[in-house]
N, C-alpha and C positions, 0 to 999 in steps of 0.2 A: 254366559251360562255353560258353553260346553269347552272342553278345554281343546288346545290344541289338536288332541287323538284322535278324537272324536268325531267321527260323522255325522251333521245334522240330523235329526231325526226324518226329516222328510226324504232323505236317499232312498233308494232303495237299496230293499236285505237281500241280496241271494241264497240261494241254499248251500253254497259253499262259503261263505261268508259264517251260518252256519255251522259249516264242518270242521272249520280249522279254529274255531272257537270251543267247542266240543273238541278234539282231538286235542287240542294245549292242555281241557283240565284234564283228561286221559289220558297223558301221559302217565299221571303217578299210577294206573294203572298197568303199565307198561312193568315198573318196578313192581307191584304186585306178583304180577306171573312170574317175575324171575324174580322172585323171594317165593313164592309155590316149589319153582322146579331147582333152585340153588341147589339146592342138596341133594337130589338125584343127578346132579352132573359132576358136586364135588365131595359129596360126604365121604369116599375111600380116601379120597387125597386128604382131606382134614380129619381125617382119622387118623391116616399112616405120620401128618408130618407130627403130630405130639401124642405119639404112641395110645390113643384112646381107651383099645380095643385089646393090649399086649398080643396085638398078631392076627385077632379074628375080625372077622369083615365085620360083622355088629355086633352091639352089646348093648346095653340099656343106657349109657351115656353118649353114646352114634344118636341112637335113640331120640335121646333129649334132645340132642344138638338140632334133633331134623323138627321136632315138635315146640323148640323154643320158639320158633317165628309165630304161629296158629297161638302158640300161650301168649306173648303178647298182644295178639290180634285180637283177643278173645278180652282181655283184658280192659286192652281201647274200645273195643268195643260198646262195651258197660255204658260209659261218662260220655262217646264221641258224641250219641245223640243230644245230649244236653246241652253241649259246646256247640253245638253245629246248630241248632233252634234258638243259642242266644246270644249267640257271639259273628252270625253269619257265616255264609257257604265261602265265600272269598279270604279272608283272615283264616279262617280253620285249616282252610289248602293249604294256605302259604307258611304256617305251624308246621301242616306236613311234610314239606318237603325237606325242612329242618330234618326233622326225624329219620327221614330216609338217609341225610348227610349222614347225623351220627350213627347212624347206627350199619351201616356199609363199610365207613371208618374204620370202625372198632372190628368190624369181621377180619378186614383185611392187615388187621397190625395182630390181630388173635396169637396168642401162644399158649392158649392153655383152656381146657374146657371151660372156668368162668369166663374167659374172652368170646370164646366160639358163643355161649347162653348169652349171656349180656348184648354183644349186638345183635343176635339175631332176633331175643325179646323186644330189644327197639325197634330194627328193621317189623319186627311182624305186629307192635302197635301202629305203627305209618302204616302197613295194610290193613291192621283193622279199621281204623279211621278210614282211611280211601274207600275200603268197599262199604262206608255207612253215607261218606259225604260225595262219591262222584258222581251216581248211578242220582241222587237228586239234584243235586247240581246240575247234572246236565240235563234231567227232565224238567225242569222248572227254567231252563235257559232253550229248551226247542220246540218250534210250534207246533200244534197237533197229527201234522200232517206225516212230521220228519220224525217225531218222537222216537216211534221206534227203531229206526236207522241208525239212527244217532246214538241212543241209547245202546247199538250194539257194537259202537265203536269201542266198548266198555270191554268186552268180550274179544274184540282183535286186537287190542294192543296188551290183554294180557296174552291173549297167544301167542302176539309175537313178541314179550318178553320169555314166555316157554321157552318157545324156538328159538331165543339168540343165546340163550344160555347152553342150552342141548350143541348148539349151532358151534360157539366158541372152547366148549368141552368134547367137539366130536375127536381131537388127536389127543386127548389124554388131561388132565389136570393137575399131574405131577411138578415138580421145581417150582411150586411158588405160584405156579398159572391160575390158582385159584384165587390168590388177592389178588392180583389184575382183575379178575374179571369180578370182585367184590367193590374193586373201586370205579370200576365202570358205570356200577347201576347208581352212581351219586350223581352223571350228569343228566341223564332227564329232570332229576329232582331238581340240579338247579335251575335248569331251564325253567320248569315251572312255576317253581316260587320266584324269579327277577321277574316273570310276564305276568302272573298276577300282583305282584305288588309295581307294576307298573301302569296296572290297570285295564291292561289291553283286553280283559272278558270283566261286564260290570258282573255286581254283585245282584242275586235273585232277586225282580223287581217282585216275585210273591212272594220271600222273605221280608222286603224291607217295607211292602202293603202289609204283612202283618206286624208290624213293629210301628204301625202306625204312621211312617214317614213314605204319605202318600205322593209327593210330589218329586223326592226319590226315586219312587219307584216306577212313575211315570216318567222320565227321563229314561231308567235305566231301559223300560219295555220299548221306548221309542226309540232309542240307541240298537237293542236287540231286533225288532220286527217294524221300523217304520211306524208312522201313523195310521190306527187302523183296526180291525176288530180282534188280529193277534197280541195286538199290544194289550187291548182293552182286558182281554181272558189270560194275558199274563197277570197284570196286576188284580184279578178278583179273588177275591173269596170264598167259599162255600158256606153255606147260611147255619147259624148253629146247629138248626132242627134239621137239615140236612145231617150234620156229623154224627148228633146223638144218634138216627135211627140206621143209621151204616157203617159209623167209624167200626165197631167192636169185629163186625163181619170182613172188614176188608183191611183190618187188621191180621187178624188172624190167617187170613185168605193169602194174602202177598208174605207173610212170617213162613208159612208152613209152604208156598213155594219154591223158596229158597231155602229152606229145610232141605226141600227133595235132595233138591241139587247137590246138598253138602253130605248126605246120604248115600248116594250114588256112588262114592269110592273116588272121585276123580283128583283131588287134593293127594291124595294116599297114596295112590298110583302115581303120578308124578314125586312126589316125596321119595319116593322108592323106586325108582322105573326101572335102574339096574340090577336090585333086588330082584323087579317080577319078573322080569324080562328073562335073565340068567336062570332065574327061576321055572319057568318056562322052557329049557333047552338050549336059550341060546347061549353062542359063546362071550365073554365079554366085547371083545369086538364087536359082532354082532348086535350086542346090545347097545353100545352105543351109538353104530347106526339106527338101528331099530327105534331107539329115542329122538331120534331128528327125524323117522320118519310118521313118527307117533305127532312130536311138534306141528310139523309143518299137515298134516292133515288136520289138526284142529284150525292151524292158522286160515287152510285154505279155507274151509265150513265156516270160520268165522266172518271173512272177508266178504265169503257168497250171502251168508245171513243179512249181513249188515248192508250189504246193497242190495239184495233183492227177496230176499226168502221174506223178509219181517215184514218190506213194504206188502209181498204179494201174497201171505198167508196170514188168519186168524190165529190168533195166541193157545186157545186152549189146544183145539189139534194139535200146533205143535210141540205143546209142552205133553201131552201125552203119547203122541207116536214117536218122542224123543225119550222118555222115558219108558216104555218098554223097548226099544231099541237095544237102549243101554244094558236093559234087562237080558236080553236074549244074546246079543254080544259077551256079556260078560257072564253068562254060563258056557255059552262055545271057547271063550279063551281058560276060562277053571275047568273043562273035560279035556282040550288040548295040551293045557299045565301037568295035569294028572297023567295024560299019555308022553310027555317031555316031548312033544311035535315043534319042535320051538319056531319055523315057520310059521304053521298054523296060528301059532299062538298071538305071534308078531300082528299078523292079517286080522285076526279078531280081536287084538285091542286097536289096532287101528278104524276096524268098525265101528268098536264103544264109542273111541272119541271123535268120532262122524257124527254118530244118534246123540252123544251127550250136548254136540257145541251149535246140530241143527235145532236146538229147544233148551233143554234144560240148566245148561249156560250161556248163552245168549241173553234167555229171554227173564230167569228167574228174577234178575235185579234191576230188569228195566220194568218188570208188572210191578214189580213189589214198589219200586219206587212211585209208579203211578196211581197205585189204586192206596196209599195211604192216605189220610185226612191231612190237610196244609196244616195243621196247627199239631201235628203229630208226626210227620212225614219224616224228623230227625230221629226222634224217638223210638217209633215206630220202625226205623232203618236199622235201628242199634240194635234191638229185641231180636231183627234177623240175621242181623251179623254174627248176635253174641249165640245165637242156635248154631249158627252155619260154623262157624271157629271154634264153639266146644266140642262140635263132633269131629272134625278135620284134627283137633289137638289130640282129644280122646284116639281116634284111629291112629295117627301116627303114633302116639306114647305108646299103644297096644299093639302096635302092628309085630315087633319081634317076641311077646309071646302068644301072638296067636297064630303068627306063622310055625313057632315051636309045637302050638299045640293041632292046630286046625292043617297046616302045609300054607304054601302060595294057593292052591288050588282052593281050596278049603274059603277063605277070604275071599277070593273073587268068585266065588259062588255063596253067601254071604251077602253083598253087594249086588249081588245080583238080586237076591231078594227085597232087598229095601228098594232096590230102584222097581221093579216091580210093584211096591206097596207108594213109588211116588205114581205113578201114572192112574192107579185107582183114586189120589189123594185128586189129582188133577182133573180127573172124569166128575169125581163128585162135588167139587164145591169150586175150580178156576169160573169167573163171569169173563166171559167175554169184554177188553176193552180197545181195541184195536182202531185208533183214527179218535176217539173220545177226546175230548179235550178235557182236562184235569178237575175243570168246574165242575165235570158234569161226572167222573165218576162214578163220585158218592152215592147218587143217583141209582147209578147200573144196578149196586149193592144195596138201596134202600126198595129198590123192585117198584119205583116210580117212574116213572116216564121221565126220559130224558132226551134232550137232543140227538137225533140218530148219529153213533160216527163216520167222521167225514172220512174217505178213501186217501188213507199214505201214497196212495198214488205212485209215479217213479220218477220223483220230483227232485233224487240225487242223480240218475241216470240223465235225466235235459240237459 
């Protein structure tokens, strides 16, 4: 009944078994972060390699290279949810591995605007598919008491990818260094694809149950959780009456929370990191160092949230405080940029990414995945990622025009206003879900009694 690679379901499953499986799935998130930040470290070298801007630092063609990945993500997100719900989580992510490989090989070999754009769009398609599938898969593989912390690994690996880009580009990316950096992104994708193909992580029991494959769902659940209540919950599907009563509200709120993350400007700032920091008064060398401190701050706070913050604090206050902190930090960053105080602008940028990471970026994908109804989780996440990548594409594509019209400080001030709006949205609409089983979440939105949320505790620290 079980292959040699599968432990018997009676075997105790530890928290670290869950961590290792979720970390493997989230290696796609490493390439997500790598792609978001790739042009932030390499764009100028890519421009110079093929003389895209006729000697200028920025032009419409360069903006398109930066925004091509979000464009690919936007296009892929539109259809990813239906494919995810139709074919399953594991086969979908194996196909995503192939997209990552193809996209970055094309970027590494590119010698024209068309080559850059094609590679970035394909890598962006993988990024969009990742943003739909990985949070959903991770939520469905995780027990309720660990779901927040394990979901936080998505942001940890995104942050690690961003940090890797800026660290590899710390000494500049001329002389073809950016091409080797592109090829480096192939390695995580190959690792994930091979291990998923070898069935190291099972298919989602919840997805199998919805397909009517109850025996397979039970085997997958017992492999993940052992025999007991957690395996029973992993195969549970909410009643249709509950879904009808609550699904529209939960989808709207889940999508809205991801939208708050998109409008806070993090992806745009990372994609144009050197332009933003140099616009604040830093030299080119100092801006490269500043990019590393920014990415390091993000990584440290992402790890702290995954290991400590998500398990100890409830979702709603974290989201509100994060958006408020982002708004305040961006306002300060805009003011210091206007005054050309480079050091103060950099410290404000670090405060901004710390604020974003302690709530909005860490929790938005987790929250959206856990509040969406079972039968609509793939498509609902697709709605959220279409919104996120639509906002990101528009902000990257229009950044050159916005800076020319408003200045860098003005653009940062605009993102501060958007972040303040995100705090108001979270205050008005977010429903607390910490520790609740996925089968109970819809009842929270339906305003009917649900079993009390379990404490997530310190299981990862035990």
